[in-house]
C-alpha positions, -999 to +999 in steps of 0.1 A: -213+216-121-176+216-111-185+224-075-209+195-075-183+171-088-158+182-061-184+180-034-192+144-044-156+136-041-154+152-006-185+134+005-171+100-006-138+108+012-150+121+045-154+087+061-128+090+088-102+071+068-082+103+060-087+140+067-080+173+050-089+159+016-091+195+004-053+195+004-054+176-029-058+209-046-024+221-033-004+194-050+013+191-084+018+159-102+038+153-134+026+124-156+051+112-181+035+090-208-002+096-216-010+062-230-031+034-217-020+038-180-010+075-181-043+088-196-065+070-171-041+081-143-045+117-154-082+114-155-085+099-120-063+127-106-084+153-124-116+139-110-100+139-075-093+176-078-055+177-081-041+212-081-019+209-112-010+183-138+020+184-161+016+160-191+046+148-211+043+126-243+054+128-279+030+104-295-003+110-314-037+094-309-044+066-333-074+045-340-054+016-328-055+032-293-093+027-291-090-007-275-078+013-244-097+037-222-099+075-223-092+085-260-120+088-285-121+082-323-126+119-332-093+127-315-072+106-339-043+126-353-041+150-323-011+148-300-019+127-269-012+156-246-034+180-266-063+155-267-059+147-230-059+183-219-091+190-239-109+161-223-096+167-188-103+204-188-139+196-197-141+172-167-126+197-142-116+232-154-104+240-119-073+219-125-042+237-139-027+219-169+007+222-185+014+200-216+047+192-234+046+174-267+081+160-270+104+130-263+121+134-230+151+112-240+167+137-263+194+159-248+175+192-253+142+179-242+157+162-212+171+195-199+137+211-203+120+182-186+143+185-156+136+222-155+098+217-155+097+191-128+120+212-106+103+245-113+068+238-125+049+233-093+016+249-085+036+279-074+060+286-103+096+281-092+089+252-069+092+215-077+064+192-084+053+170-055+054+137-074+065+124-108+046+094-123+062+073-149+036+057-172+059+051-202+063+019-222+100+018-230+133+013-212+150+045-224+122+068-211+122+051-177+160+055-174+157+092-184+131+098-156+152+078-132+183+099-140+164+132-137+148+123-104+181+109-089+199+141-098+171+163-084+163+141-054+127+140-067+104+113-054+086+094-081+064+064-089+071+040-117+044+018-133+042-006-162+022-033-179+039-064-194+041-072-231+016-100-227-009-075-211-018-097-182+005-084-155+018-050-142+033-032-113+038+001-095+068+012-075+076+041-052+111+054-056+127+077-030+162+086-042+188+074-018+164+055+004+148+029-019+161+011-050+160+033-081+151+019-115+188+014-122+193-005-089+168-031-097+143-028-127+110-041-114+103-066-142+138-081-139+131-087-102+095-099-105+094-118-137+131-123-148+124-102-179+149-080-195+133-045-195+152-036-226+133-061-246+099-047-238+098-021-267+112-039-297+112-025-332+083-038-352+067-055-322+034-042-310+027-051-274-007-065-265-029-043-245-060-048-224-080-019-210-088-041-179-051-046-170-042-010-177-072+002-157-062-020-127-026-007-128-037+029-132-061+025-102-034+010-080-010+038-090-035+066-082-045+050-050-009+049-040-005+086-050-035+096-028-021+077+001+013+093-003+001+129-008-028+128+018-009+106+043-033+078+050-030+041+049+002+023+039+020+034+008+032+005-013+069+005-022+064-022-048+031-038-057+028-063-086-003-076-104-006-109-121-040-113-138-036-150-145-037-159-108-050-127-093-017-125-075-005-092-059+032-095-047+044-068-025+079-059-014+104-032-005+138-029-021+168-011-006+191+010-027+220-007-043+254+007-030+270-003-063+242+013-085+254+024-119+238+058-115+263+081-097+234+104-086+218+075-069+250+067-050+252+104-040+216+104-028+224+073-007+253+090+010+231+120+018+203+098+031+228+081+054+239+115+068+203+125+075+197+092+093+228+098+115+217+133+124+182+123+134+179+116+171+171+079+178+139+074+197+143+048+224+115+023+224+106+012+260+092-023+259+066-029+286+068-063+303+037-083+299+022-099+329+026-136+328-007-153+337+008-187+338+042-199+325+026-228+307-004-208+295+006-199+260-026-180+252-029-161+284-063-176+292-076-172+328-107-188+342-126-168+368-155-182+388-187-161+388-199-178+420-186-167+454-176-191+481-205-179+502-230-185+474-216-220+468-218-228+505-254-216+507-264-235+476-250-267+491-267-264+525-270-294+549-271-330+538-308-338+533-325-369+549-325-392+518-343-425+513-322-457+517-299-464+487-296-427+476-266-406+485-254-370+478-229-370+449-209-341+463-210-317+492-184-291+502-163-305+529-160-287+562-128-267+565-101-286+583-088-266+612-054-270+628-054-299+652-080-319+632-067-352+619-080-378+595-088-410+612-064-437+601-077-471+589-061-504+581-086-513+554-072-519+520-083-499+489-102-528+476-122-531+508-130-494+508-142-496+472-164-526+479-179-508+509-187-478+487-204-499+461-228-513+488-241-478+495 
């Protein structure tokens, strides 16, 4: 059955848009936060045949989570990572899973978290290929940001707003693009203080539709990044009220509060200087006409000989009928036009009599 599932994925992907889709099995992705967005993200990656998934979460499945996708009522009470692994392994046992049921923001767990994303690749001892942040609080996002800045690990951030009708995804390349400390996405996009998102005693609204959309955008960006096709979005927002998808790219802030981010920026600048600059030779375009803005050119499909033959000699017409137009004979050197002293009015009157 597994082979059939994977063959179906290959059949859907082999459309010329991207090649070597089988390489998806060689990648490792860490998903931090297995909630409304993270669980659906993990499922999509599993169905795509990802090589290895690392799942991090400290929460348990509750019946209150049933308004979201993925989890089922009989899983209530289980840790989210345990329930997720059980479901995902049944979907595709070919994927390698590694689960960690703890809060990454504590000192001890943070150290272990850094160790796993730097050593827990498909080949043990190598780093993961991508870290996905699907958490719902500021502290966890900052912990992921700090770890990835220190390790130089590329990651993608995602989130859904408290009112459940907007969200975003963001690609963060340490030193090259803005990190989460440089410019938190919701502060930029909606003028919202990220620290207020997870307040004590306040339960954020959730819609499976919004979370499904954000998860889909996130995984689509992951596939484009890993398999190198299409354009990878640096920042893509989603506003369900107007179906608005703002997109932008944010540069790293030289005064970022994260010292590891500033260090990564310096290293990125050094790499840019060392890379040879490719000179772009601009080809001059042929100007059809200086006043012809659109470059439009009219070409006759009738040759001069064909036009002359079509005109022929002036026929012998009845009185009162004249030929509207005939091709004039070529004027050779020495030929002159007979001068006349008639006025323009006289000539016009004479023509009207014909």
